[in-house]
Each structure stands twice: as structure tokens, then as C-alpha cells.
All heavy atoms as a GROMACS GRO file, in nm:
protein
  506
    1MET      N    1  -1.651  -6.056   1.340
    1MET     CA    2  -1.752  -6.093   1.241
    1MET      C    3  -1.714  -6.046   1.103
    1MET      O    4  -1.750  -6.103   1.006
    1MET     CB    5  -1.884  -6.035   1.290
    1MET     CG    6  -1.997  -6.067   1.202
    1MET     SD    7  -2.141  -6.158   1.241
    1MET     CE    8  -2.109  -6.325   1.246
    2GLY      N    9  -1.643  -5.933   1.094
    2GLY     CA   10  -1.606  -5.882   0.963
    2GLY      C   11  -1.599  -5.732   0.967
    2GLY      O   12  -1.555  -5.672   1.064
    3SER      N   13  -1.646  -5.672   0.862
    3SER     CA   14  -1.640  -5.526   0.852
    3SER      C   15  -1.748  -5.461   0.938
    3SER      O   16  -1.847  -5.524   0.976
    3SER     CB   17  -1.658  -5.483   0.707
    3SER     OG   18  -1.790  -5.504   0.666
    4ILE      N   19  -1.726  -5.334   0.966
    4ILE     CA   20  -1.824  -5.258   1.045
    4ILE      C   21  -1.956  -5.250   0.970
    4ILE      O   22  -2.063  -5.261   1.030
    4ILE     CB   23  -1.770  -5.118   1.075
    4ILE    CG1   24  -1.651  -5.128   1.171
    4ILE    CG2   25  -1.876  -5.028   1.136
    4ILE    CD1   26  -1.579  -4.997   1.193
    5ALA      N   27  -1.950  -5.236   0.837
    5ALA     CA   28  -2.072  -5.226   0.757
    5ALA      C   29  -2.155  -5.354   0.771
    5ALA      O   30  -2.278  -5.347   0.782
    5ALA     CB   31  -2.038  -5.199   0.612
    6PHE      N   32  -2.092  -5.469   0.771
    6PHE     CA   33  -2.165  -5.596   0.783
    6PHE      C   34  -2.224  -5.607   0.924
    6PHE      O   35  -2.336  -5.654   0.938
    6PHE     CB   36  -2.074  -5.714   0.752
    6PHE     CG   37  -2.148  -5.843   0.746
    6PHE    CD1   38  -2.239  -5.867   0.643
    6PHE    CD2   39  -2.130  -5.940   0.843
    6PHE    CE1   40  -2.309  -5.988   0.638
    6PHE    CE2   41  -2.198  -6.060   0.838
    6PHE     CZ   42  -2.288  -6.084   0.735
    7ASP      N   43  -2.148  -5.565   1.024
    7ASP     CA   44  -2.201  -5.567   1.161
    7ASP      C   45  -2.324  -5.477   1.171
    7ASP      O   46  -2.424  -5.513   1.232
    7ASP     CB   47  -2.096  -5.521   1.261
    7ASP     CG   48  -1.983  -5.621   1.278
    7ASP    OD1   49  -1.998  -5.736   1.230
    7ASP    OD2   50  -1.881  -5.584   1.339
    8ASP      N   51  -2.316  -5.358   1.112
    8ASP     CA   52  -2.432  -5.266   1.111
    8ASP      C   53  -2.552  -5.328   1.039
    8ASP      O   54  -2.665  -5.312   1.082
    8ASP     CB   55  -2.394  -5.133   1.046
    8ASP     CG   56  -2.304  -5.048   1.132
    8ASP    OD1   57  -2.290  -5.079   1.253
    8ASP    OD2   58  -2.247  -4.951   1.078
    9PHE      N   59  -2.524  -5.397   0.930
    9PHE     CA   60  -2.632  -5.464   0.855
    9PHE      C   61  -2.701  -5.567   0.944
    9PHE      O   62  -2.825  -5.572   0.947
    9PHE     CB   63  -2.576  -5.529   0.730
    9PHE     CG   64  -2.676  -5.617   0.658
    9PHE    CD1   65  -2.779  -5.559   0.584
    9PHE    CD2   66  -2.667  -5.755   0.669
    9PHE    CE1   67  -2.872  -5.640   0.520
    9PHE    CE2   68  -2.758  -5.836   0.604
    9PHE     CZ   69  -2.863  -5.777   0.531
   10LEU      N   70  -2.623  -5.647   1.013
   10LEU     CA   71  -2.683  -5.750   1.100
   10LEU      C   72  -2.760  -5.688   1.215
   10LEU      O   73  -2.865  -5.737   1.254
   10LEU     CB   74  -2.574  -5.843   1.152
   10LEU     CG   75  -2.511  -5.936   1.049
   10LEU    CD1   76  -2.400  -6.020   1.112
   10LEU    CD2   77  -2.616  -6.023   0.984
   11ILE      N   78  -2.709  -5.578   1.269
   11ILE     CA   79  -2.782  -5.508   1.376
   11ILE      C   80  -2.916  -5.454   1.322
   11ILE      O   81  -3.019  -5.469   1.386
   11ILE     CB   82  -2.696  -5.394   1.435
   11ILE    CG1   83  -2.582  -5.452   1.517
   11ILE    CG2   84  -2.783  -5.300   1.521
   11ILE    CD1   85  -2.476  -5.352   1.557
   12GLY      N   86  -2.912  -5.394   1.204
   12GLY     CA   87  -3.035  -5.344   1.141
   12GLY      C   88  -3.134  -5.455   1.115
   12GLY      O   89  -3.254  -5.441   1.138
   13LEU      N   90  -3.086  -5.569   1.069
   13LEU     CA   91  -3.172  -5.684   1.043
   13LEU      C   92  -3.233  -5.735   1.174
   13LEU      O   93  -3.352  -5.768   1.179
   13LEU     CB   94  -3.092  -5.794   0.975
   13LEU     CG   95  -3.168  -5.907   0.909
   13LEU    CD1   96  -3.260  -5.854   0.800
   13LEU    CD2   97  -3.068  -6.007   0.849
   14GLY      N   98  -3.153  -5.738   1.279
   14GLY     CA   99  -3.204  -5.778   1.409
   14GLY      C  100  -3.312  -5.685   1.459
   14GLY      O  101  -3.414  -5.728   1.514
   15ILE      N  102  -3.292  -5.556   1.442
   15ILE     CA  103  -3.394  -5.457   1.482
   15ILE      C  104  -3.522  -5.476   1.402
   15ILE      O  105  -3.633  -5.470   1.456
   15ILE     CB  106  -3.338  -5.314   1.471
   15ILE    CG1  107  -3.231  -5.290   1.575
   15ILE    CG2  108  -3.451  -5.210   1.484
   15ILE    CD1  109  -3.152  -5.162   1.556
   16LEU      N  110  -3.507  -5.502   1.272
   16LEU     CA  111  -3.624  -5.528   1.186
   16LEU      C  112  -3.704  -5.647   1.239
   16LEU      O  113  -3.827  -5.638   1.255
   16LEU     CB  114  -3.580  -5.553   1.043
   16LEU     CG  115  -3.689  -5.597   0.946
   16LEU    CD1  116  -3.780  -5.478   0.913
   16LEU    CD2  117  -3.628  -5.653   0.820
   17PHE      N  118  -3.637  -5.757   1.268
   17PHE     CA  119  -3.705  -5.875   1.321
   17PHE      C  120  -3.770  -5.846   1.456
   17PHE      O  121  -3.879  -5.893   1.486
   17PHE     CB  122  -3.608  -5.993   1.333
   17PHE     CG  123  -3.574  -6.056   1.203
   17PHE    CD1  124  -3.443  -6.097   1.179
   17PHE    CD2  125  -3.666  -6.076   1.103
   17PHE    CE1  126  -3.408  -6.156   1.058
   17PHE    CE2  127  -3.632  -6.135   0.983
   17PHE     CZ  128  -3.503  -6.175   0.959
   18MET      N  129  -3.702  -5.768   1.539
   18MET     CA  130  -3.757  -5.734   1.670
   18MET      C  131  -3.885  -5.653   1.657
   18MET      O  132  -3.986  -5.684   1.721
   18MET     CB  133  -3.652  -5.656   1.750
   18MET     CG  134  -3.694  -5.629   1.892
   18MET     SD  135  -3.572  -5.532   1.980
   18MET     CE  136  -3.591  -5.374   1.900
   19ILE      N  137  -3.883  -5.551   1.571
   19ILE     CA  138  -4.003  -5.469   1.553
   19ILE      C  139  -4.117  -5.551   1.493
   19ILE      O  140  -4.232  -5.542   1.537
   19ILE     CB  141  -3.970  -5.347   1.464
   19ILE    CG1  142  -3.878  -5.252   1.541
   19ILE    CG2  143  -4.097  -5.274   1.420
   19ILE    CD1  144  -3.820  -5.139   1.457
   20GLU      N  145  -4.085  -5.633   1.396
   20GLU     CA  146  -4.188  -5.719   1.336
   20GLU      C  147  -4.247  -5.814   1.439
   20GLU      O  148  -4.368  -5.831   1.445
   20GLU     CB  149  -4.128  -5.797   1.220
   20GLU     CG  150  -4.228  -5.881   1.144
   20GLU     CD  151  -4.164  -5.950   1.026
   20GLU    OE1  152  -4.127  -5.881   0.930
   20GLU    OE2  153  -4.151  -6.073   1.031
   21GLY      N  154  -4.161  -5.872   1.522
   21GLY     CA  155  -4.210  -5.962   1.625
   21GLY      C  156  -4.298  -5.892   1.727
   21GLY      O  157  -4.401  -5.945   1.770
   22ILE      N  158  -4.261  -5.771   1.764
   22ILE     CA  159  -4.343  -5.695   1.859
   22ILE      C  160  -4.479  -5.665   1.798
   22ILE      O  161  -4.582  -5.675   1.866
   22ILE     CB  162  -4.269  -5.565   1.901
   22ILE    CG1  163  -4.151  -5.600   1.991
   22ILE    CG2  164  -4.363  -5.469   1.971
   22ILE    CD1  165  -4.058  -5.482   2.017
   23LEU      N  166  -4.482  -5.626   1.668
   23LEU     CA  167  -4.611  -5.600   1.603
   23LEU      C  168  -4.700  -5.723   1.603
   23LEU      O  169  -4.819  -5.714   1.634
   23LEU     CB  170  -4.589  -5.552   1.461
   23LEU     CG  171  -4.549  -5.407   1.443
   23LEU    CD1  172  -4.518  -5.378   1.296
   23LEU    CD2  173  -4.657  -5.315   1.493
   24PHE      N  174  -4.645  -5.838   1.568
   24PHE     CA  175  -4.724  -5.960   1.566
   24PHE      C  176  -4.771  -5.999   1.706
   24PHE      O  177  -4.883  -6.046   1.723
   24PHE     CB  178  -4.644  -6.076   1.504
   24PHE     CG  179  -4.648  -6.078   1.354
   24PHE    CD1  180  -4.542  -6.028   1.280
   24PHE    CD2  181  -4.758  -6.127   1.286
   24PHE    CE1  182  -4.545  -6.029   1.142
   24PHE    CE2  183  -4.763  -6.129   1.147
   24PHE     CZ  184  -4.655  -6.079   1.075
   25ALA      N  185  -4.687  -5.979   1.807
   25ALA     CA  186  -4.724  -6.017   1.943
   25ALA      C  187  -4.824  -5.920   2.005
   25ALA      O  188  -4.917  -5.961   2.073
   25ALA     CB  189  -4.597  -6.025   2.029
   26ALA      N  190  -4.804  -5.790   1.982
   26ALA     CA  191  -4.887  -5.689   2.047
   26ALA      C  192  -5.019  -5.664   1.976
   26ALA      O  193  -5.119  -5.634   2.042
   26ALA     CB  194  -4.809  -5.559   2.058
   27ALA      N  195  -5.021  -5.675   1.845
   27ALA     CA  196  -5.142  -5.641   1.769
   27ALA      C  197  -5.161  -5.736   1.652
   27ALA      O  198  -5.153  -5.696   1.534
   27ALA     CB  199  -5.134  -5.496   1.721
   28PRO      N  200  -5.187  -5.864   1.679
   28PRO     CA  201  -5.198  -5.959   1.568
   28PRO      C  202  -5.315  -5.928   1.472
   28PRO      O  203  -5.301  -5.945   1.351
   28PRO     CB  204  -5.217  -6.094   1.637
   28PRO     CG  205  -5.259  -6.062   1.775
   28PRO     CD  206  -5.206  -5.928   1.809
   29GLU      N  207  -5.426  -5.881   1.527
   29GLU     CA  208  -5.541  -5.852   1.439
   29GLU      C  209  -5.511  -5.732   1.348
   29GLU      O  210  -5.544  -5.732   1.230
   29GLU     CB  211  -5.666  -5.825   1.521
   29GLU     CG  212  -5.792  -5.816   1.439
   29GLU     CD  213  -5.819  -5.941   1.354
   29GLU    OE1  214  -5.792  -6.053   1.401
   29GLU    OE2  215  -5.865  -5.923   1.239
   30TRP      N  216  -5.447  -5.630   1.402
   30TRP     CA  217  -5.409  -5.514   1.321
   30TRP      C  218  -5.310  -5.556   1.212
   30TRP      O  219  -5.321  -5.514   1.098
   30TRP     CB  220  -5.347  -5.405   1.409
   30TRP     CG  221  -5.306  -5.286   1.329
   30TRP    CD1  222  -5.384  -5.181   1.294
   30TRP    CD2  223  -5.178  -5.261   1.270
   30TRP    NE1  224  -5.312  -5.091   1.217
   30TRP    CE2  225  -5.185  -5.138   1.202
   30TRP    CE3  226  -5.057  -5.331   1.270
   30TRP    CZ2  227  -5.078  -5.084   1.133
   30TRP    CZ3  228  -4.950  -5.277   1.202
   30TRP    CH2  229  -4.960  -5.155   1.135
   31THR      N  230  -5.214  -5.643   1.249
   31THR     CA  231  -5.115  -5.689   1.153
   31THR      C  232  -5.184  -5.769   1.041
   31THR      O  233  -5.150  -5.752   0.923
   31THR     CB  234  -5.010  -5.778   1.222
   31THR    OG1  235  -4.956  -5.704   1.333
   31THR    CG2  236  -4.898  -5.816   1.128
   32ARG      N  237  -5.280  -5.851   1.076
   32ARG     CA  238  -5.354  -5.929   0.977
   32ARG      C  239  -5.429  -5.837   0.882
   32ARG      O  240  -5.429  -5.858   0.759
   32ARG     CB  241  -5.450  -6.025   1.048
   32ARG     CG  242  -5.521  -6.119   0.954
   32ARG     CD  243  -5.607  -6.219   1.028
   32ARG     NE  244  -5.521  -6.319   1.089
   32ARG     CZ  245  -5.519  -6.348   1.218
   32ARG    NH1  246  -5.594  -6.284   1.304
   32ARG    NH2  247  -5.437  -6.439   1.264
   33ARG      N  248  -5.494  -5.733   0.936
   33ARG     CA  249  -5.567  -5.637   0.851
   33ARG      C  250  -5.471  -5.564   0.759
   33ARG      O  251  -5.502  -5.537   0.643
   33ARG     CB  252  -5.646  -5.538   0.938
   33ARG     CG  253  -5.774  -5.595   0.992
   33ARG     CD  254  -5.865  -5.486   1.044
   33ARG     NE  255  -5.799  -5.387   1.129
   33ARG     CZ  256  -5.790  -5.393   1.261
   33ARG    NH1  257  -5.844  -5.494   1.326
   33ARG    NH2  258  -5.730  -5.298   1.328
   34ALA      N  259  -5.353  -5.526   0.810
   34ALA     CA  260  -5.254  -5.456   0.729
   34ALA      C  261  -5.206  -5.546   0.613
   34ALA      O  262  -5.188  -5.498   0.501
   34ALA     CB  263  -5.136  -5.413   0.814
   35MET      N  264  -5.189  -5.674   0.640
   35MET     CA  265  -5.146  -5.767   0.535
   35MET      C  266  -5.256  -5.783   0.429
   35MET      O  267  -5.227  -5.785   0.309
   35MET     CB  268  -5.111  -5.902   0.594
   35MET     CG  269  -4.983  -5.906   0.671
   35MET     SD  270  -4.952  -6.072   0.731
   35MET     CE  271  -4.800  -6.047   0.815
   36LYS      N  272  -5.382  -5.793   0.473
   36LYS     CA  273  -5.491  -5.803   0.377
   36LYS      C  274  -5.500  -5.676   0.293
   36LYS      O  275  -5.525  -5.684   0.171
   36LYS     CB  276  -5.623  -5.828   0.451
   36LYS     CG  277  -5.637  -5.966   0.504
   36LYS     CD  278  -5.771  -5.984   0.578
   36LYS     CE  279  -5.781  -6.124   0.637
   36LYS     NZ  280  -5.905  -6.141   0.714
   37SER      N  281  -5.480  -5.562   0.355
   37SER     CA  282  -5.480  -5.436   0.284
   37SER      C  283  -5.368  -5.432   0.179
   37SER      O  284  -5.388  -5.386   0.067
   37SER     CB  285  -5.467  -5.319   0.381
   37SER     OG  286  -5.458  -5.198   0.314
   38ALA      N  287  -5.253  -5.481   0.215
   38ALA     CA  288  -5.139  -5.484   0.121
   38ALA      C  289  -5.170  -5.578   0.005
   38ALA      O  290  -5.134  -5.547  -0.110
   38ALA     CB  291  -5.012  -5.527   0.193
   39LEU      N  292  -5.234  -5.689   0.032
   39LEU     CA  293  -5.268  -5.782  -0.076
   39LEU      C  294  -5.369  -5.721  -0.172
   39LEU      O  295  -5.366  -5.747  -0.292
   39LEU     CB  296  -5.327  -5.911  -0.018
   39LEU     CG  297  -5.228  -6.008   0.046
   39LEU    CD1  298  -5.302  -6.121   0.117
   39LEU    CD2  299  -5.134  -6.063  -0.061
   40ALA      N  300  -5.457  -5.635  -0.120
   40ALA     CA  301  -5.560  -5.572  -0.205
   40ALA      C  302  -5.508  -5.448  -0.279
   40ALA      O  303  -5.570  -5.405  -0.376
   40ALA     CB  304  -5.680  -5.534  -0.119
   41ALA      N  305  -5.398  -5.395  -0.236
   41ALA     CA  306  -5.345  -5.271  -0.297
   41ALA      C  307  -5.286  -5.300  -0.434
   41ALA      O  308  -5.226  -5.406  -0.456
   41ALA     CB  309  -5.238  -5.209  -0.208
   42PRO      N  310  -5.300  -5.205  -0.528
   42PRO     CA  311  -5.239  -5.225  -0.659
   42PRO      C  312  -5.086  -5.231  -0.649
   42PRO      O  313  -5.026  -5.171  -0.561
   42PRO     CB  314  -5.280  -5.097  -0.736
   42PRO     CG  315  -5.393  -5.038  -0.658
   42PRO     CD  316  -5.376  -5.083  -0.517
   43GLU      N  317  -5.029  -5.304  -0.744
   43GLU     CA  318  -4.884  -5.327  -0.742
   43GLU      C  319  -4.805  -5.196  -0.749
   43GLU      O  320  -4.703  -5.181  -0.681
   43GLU     CB  321  -4.846  -5.417  -0.857
   43GLU     CG  322  -4.704  -5.465  -0.852
   43GLU     CD  323  -4.674  -5.569  -0.957
   43GLU    OE1  324  -4.743  -5.671  -0.960
   43GLU    OE2  325  -4.580  -5.547  -1.036
   44HIS      N  326  -4.850  -5.100  -0.829
   44HIS     CA  327  -4.775  -4.976  -0.843
   44HIS      C  328  -4.773  -4.896  -0.712
   44HIS      O  329  -4.676  -4.829  -0.682
   44HIS     CB  330  -4.827  -4.893  -0.960
   44HIS     CG  331  -4.963  -4.833  -0.937
   44HIS    ND1  332  -5.078  -4.905  -0.956
   44HIS    CD2  333  -5.000  -4.710  -0.899
   44HIS    CE1  334  -5.182  -4.827  -0.929
   44HIS    NE2  335  -5.137  -4.708  -0.893
   45ILE      N  336  -4.881  -4.905  -0.633
   45ILE     CA  337  -4.884  -4.838  -0.502
   45ILE      C  338  -4.782  -4.902  -0.409
   45ILE      O  339  -4.706  -4.833  -0.340
   45ILE     CB  340  -5.025  -4.842  -0.442
   45ILE    CG1  341  -5.126  -4.767  -0.531
   45ILE    CG2  342  -5.025  -4.788  -0.299
   45ILE    CD1  343  -5.102  -4.619  -0.541
   46LEU      N  344  -4.781  -5.035  -0.401
   46LEU     CA  345  -4.687  -5.105  -0.316
   46LEU      C  346  -4.542  -5.073  -0.358
   46LEU      O  347  -4.456  -5.053  -0.272
   46LEU     CB  348  -4.710  -5.256  -0.322
   46LEU     CG  349  -4.840  -5.305  -0.264
   46LEU    CD1  350  -4.854  -5.456  -0.288
   46LEU    CD2  351  -4.850  -5.274  -0.115
   47ARG      N  352  -4.518  -5.065  -0.488
   47ARG     CA  353  -4.384  -5.034  -0.538
   47ARG      C  354  -4.341  -4.894  -0.495
   47ARG      O  355  -4.229  -4.872  -0.449
   47ARG     CB  356  -4.381  -5.046  -0.690
   47ARG     CG  357  -4.242  -5.046  -0.749
   47ARG     CD  358  -4.245  -5.067  -0.899
   47ARG     NE  359  -4.334  -5.174  -0.944
   47ARG     CZ  360  -4.300  -5.300  -0.956
   47ARG    NH1  361  -4.178  -5.339  -0.925
   47ARG    NH2  362  -4.386  -5.390  -0.997
   48MET      N  363  -4.433  -4.798  -0.507
   48MET     CA  364  -4.402  -4.660  -0.468
   48MET      C  365  -4.378  -4.648  -0.317
   48MET      O  366  -4.287  -4.579  -0.272
   48MET     CB  367  -4.513  -4.565  -0.511
   48MET     CG  368  -4.524  -4.550  -0.663
   48MET     SD  369  -4.371  -4.506  -0.745
   48MET     CE  370  -4.343  -4.344  -0.680
   49VAL      N  371  -4.458  -4.716  -0.238
   49VAL     CA  372  -4.438  -4.716  -0.093
   49VAL      C  373  -4.304  -4.780  -0.057
   49VAL      O  374  -4.231  -4.730   0.028
   49VAL     CB  375  -4.555  -4.789  -0.020
   49VAL    CG1  376  -4.524  -4.814   0.126
   49VAL    CG2  377  -4.684  -4.709  -0.034
   50GLY      N  378  -4.271  -4.888  -0.125
   50GLY     CA  379  -4.140  -4.954  -0.101
   50GLY      C  380  -4.024  -4.865  -0.138
   50GLY      O  381  -3.926  -4.854  -0.061
   51ILE      N  382  -4.032  -4.797  -0.251
   51ILE     CA  383  -3.924  -4.707  -0.292
   51ILE      C  384  -3.914  -4.589  -0.194
   51ILE      O  385  -3.805  -4.550  -0.153
   51ILE     CB  386  -3.947  -4.657  -0.436
   51ILE    CG1  387  -3.925  -4.772  -0.534
   51ILE    CG2  388  -3.855  -4.541  -0.470
   51ILE    CD1  389  -3.970  -4.742  -0.677
   52GLY      N  390  -4.030  -4.536  -0.155
   52GLY     CA  391  -4.031  -4.426  -0.057
   52GLY      C  392  -3.969  -4.466   0.075
   52GLY      O  393  -3.890  -4.392   0.134
   53SER      N  394  -4.005  -4.586   0.123
   53SER     CA  395  -3.948  -4.635   0.248
   53SER      C  396  -3.797  -4.653   0.239
   53SER      O  397  -3.723  -4.620   0.333
   53SER     CB  398  -4.013  -4.769   0.287
   53SER     OG  399  -4.147  -4.753   0.315
   54ALA      N  400  -3.751  -4.706   0.126
   54ALA     CA  401  -3.608  -4.725   0.107
   54ALA      C  402  -3.534  -4.592   0.107
   54ALA      O  403  -3.428  -4.579   0.167
   54ALA     CB  404  -3.582  -4.801  -0.025
   55ILE      N  405  -3.591  -4.491   0.041
   55ILE     CA  406  -3.529  -4.360   0.037
   55ILE      C  407  -3.524  -4.298   0.177
   55ILE      O  408  -3.421  -4.243   0.217
   55ILE     CB  409  -3.602  -4.269  -0.064
   55ILE    CG1  410  -3.575  -4.316  -0.206
   55ILE    CG2  411  -3.560  -4.123  -0.047
   55ILE    CD1  412  -3.660  -4.251  -0.312
   56VAL      N  413  -3.635  -4.307   0.250
   56VAL     CA  414  -3.636  -4.254   0.388
   56VAL      C  415  -3.533  -4.326   0.472
   56VAL      O  416  -3.461  -4.263   0.552
   56VAL     CB  417  -3.778  -4.266   0.449
   56VAL    CG1  418  -3.776  -4.238   0.598
   56VAL    CG2  419  -3.874  -4.170   0.379
   57GLY      N  420  -3.521  -4.456   0.457
   57GLY     CA  421  -3.423  -4.533   0.531
   57GLY      C  422  -3.279  -4.490   0.499
   57GLY      O  423  -3.197  -4.474   0.588
   58LEU      N  424  -3.252  -4.471   0.371
   58LEU     CA  425  -3.118  -4.424   0.330
   58LEU      C  426  -3.086  -4.287   0.385
   58LEU      O  427  -2.975  -4.261   0.433
   58LEU     CB  428  -3.106  -4.424   0.178
   58LEU     CG  429  -3.086  -4.560   0.113
   58LEU    CD1  430  -3.096  -4.548  -0.040
   58LEU    CD2  431  -2.954  -4.621   0.152
   59ILE      N  432  -3.184  -4.197   0.382
   59ILE     CA  433  -3.164  -4.063   0.437
   59ILE      C  434  -3.137  -4.070   0.588
   59ILE      O  435  -3.047  -4.003   0.637
   59ILE     CB  436  -3.285  -3.971   0.405
   59ILE    CG1  437  -3.289  -3.943   0.255
   59ILE    CG2  438  -3.279  -3.841   0.486
   59ILE    CD1  439  -3.417  -3.875   0.208
   60LEU      N  440  -3.215  -4.152   0.656
   60LEU     CA  441  -3.196  -4.169   0.801
   60LEU      C  442  -3.056  -4.222   0.832
   60LEU      O  443  -2.986  -4.170   0.920
   60LEU     CB  444  -3.302  -4.262   0.857
   60LEU     CG  445  -3.301  -4.283   1.008
   60LEU    CD1  446  -3.324  -4.152   1.082
   60LEU    CD2  447  -3.409  -4.383   1.045
   61ILE      N  448  -3.012  -4.324   0.759
   61ILE     CA  449  -2.877  -4.377   0.779
   61ILE      C  450  -2.772  -4.272   0.751
   61ILE      O  451  -2.676  -4.256   0.825
   61ILE     CB  452  -2.856  -4.502   0.691
   61ILE    CG1  453  -2.943  -4.618   0.739
   61ILE    CG2  454  -2.708  -4.544   0.687
   61ILE    CD1  455  -2.952  -4.735   0.643
   62TRP      N  456  -2.792  -4.197   0.642
   62TRP     CA  457  -2.695  -4.090   0.607
   62TRP      C  458  -2.688  -3.986   0.717
   62TRP      O  459  -2.580  -3.942   0.754
   62TRP     CB  460  -2.736  -4.029   0.474
   62TRP     CG  461  -2.645  -3.919   0.432
   62TRP    CD1  462  -2.521  -3.933   0.377
   62TRP    CD2  463  -2.669  -3.779   0.442
   62TRP    NE1  464  -2.468  -3.809   0.353
   62TRP    CE2  465  -2.557  -3.713   0.392
   62TRP    CE3  466  -2.777  -3.703   0.488
   62TRP    CZ2  467  -2.549  -3.574   0.387
   62TRP    CZ3  468  -2.770  -3.566   0.481
   62TRP    CH2  469  -2.656  -3.502   0.433
   63LEU      N  470  -2.804  -3.945   0.771
   63LEU     CA  471  -2.805  -3.846   0.878
   63LEU      C  472  -2.734  -3.895   1.004
   63LEU      O  473  -2.660  -3.820   1.068
   63LEU     CB  474  -2.948  -3.803   0.909
   63LEU     CG  475  -3.017  -3.716   0.806
   63LEU    CD1  476  -3.164  -3.701   0.840
   63LEU    CD2  477  -2.949  -3.581   0.791
   64VAL      N  478  -2.756  -4.020   1.038
   64VAL     CA  479  -2.694  -4.077   1.158
   64VAL      C  480  -2.544  -4.090   1.139
   64VAL      O  481  -2.466  -4.061   1.230
   64VAL     CB  482  -2.758  -4.212   1.193
   64VAL    CG1  483  -2.678  -4.285   1.300
   64VAL    CG2  484  -2.902  -4.194   1.237
   65ARG      N  485  -2.501  -4.130   1.021
   65ARG     CA  486  -2.358  -4.154   0.994
   65ARG      C  487  -2.281  -4.027   0.967
   65ARG      O  488  -2.158  -4.029   0.968
   65ARG     CB  489  -2.341  -4.247   0.872
   65ARG     CG  490  -2.383  -4.387   0.901
   65ARG     CD  491  -2.285  -4.445   0.993
   65ARG     NE  492  -2.315  -4.582   1.024
   65ARG     CZ  493  -2.250  -4.649   1.112
   65ARG    NH1  494  -2.150  -4.596   1.179
   65ARG    NH2  495  -2.282  -4.772   1.138
   66ARG      N  496  -2.348  -3.917   0.942
   66ARG     CA  497  -2.282  -3.791   0.908
   66ARG      C  498  -2.210  -3.732   1.022
   66ARG      O  499  -2.216  -3.739   1.133
   66ARG     CB  500  -2.389  -3.694   0.859
   66ARG     CG  501  -2.338  -3.585   0.774
   66ARG     CD  502  -2.454  -3.517   0.709
   66ARG     NE  503  -2.536  -3.450   0.807
   66ARG     CZ  504  -2.552  -3.319   0.816
   66ARG    NH1  505  -2.494  -3.243   0.729
   66ARG    NH2  506  -2.629  -3.265   0.906
   0.00000   0.00000   0.00000
């Protein structure tokens, strides 16, 4: 397929889709409420949560790869 990094990216993307699919299948009402809550949240809060999630993800990847 290519480089190891690209393979890891595709595996991570697959895991993301799998978790998202499980959430929608197992708890559709909770997922719907979470989406409505996200739509109602101010943009700066969503931005901070997104940045925080990205940082946690990078730290997790760094810890695993170390």
C-alpha cells in the first residue's frame, strides 16, 4: 500500500469509522442528543474541544510509538 505511516493512517481511519458506527448502532438516541448539543454549543467551545482532542491523540500516538 505504501509507507508504514500511510498504513497506520488508514488503520486509524478504519478504527474511527468502526467506533462511530458502533455508537450509531448501539445508542442512536444518545448520538442524536450529542449532535444537537454540539450544534447548540458556541464555536469557541467546539474549537477548544477539537484542539484538546487532537493534542490528546498526538500524545497517545507518541506514547505508543515511543
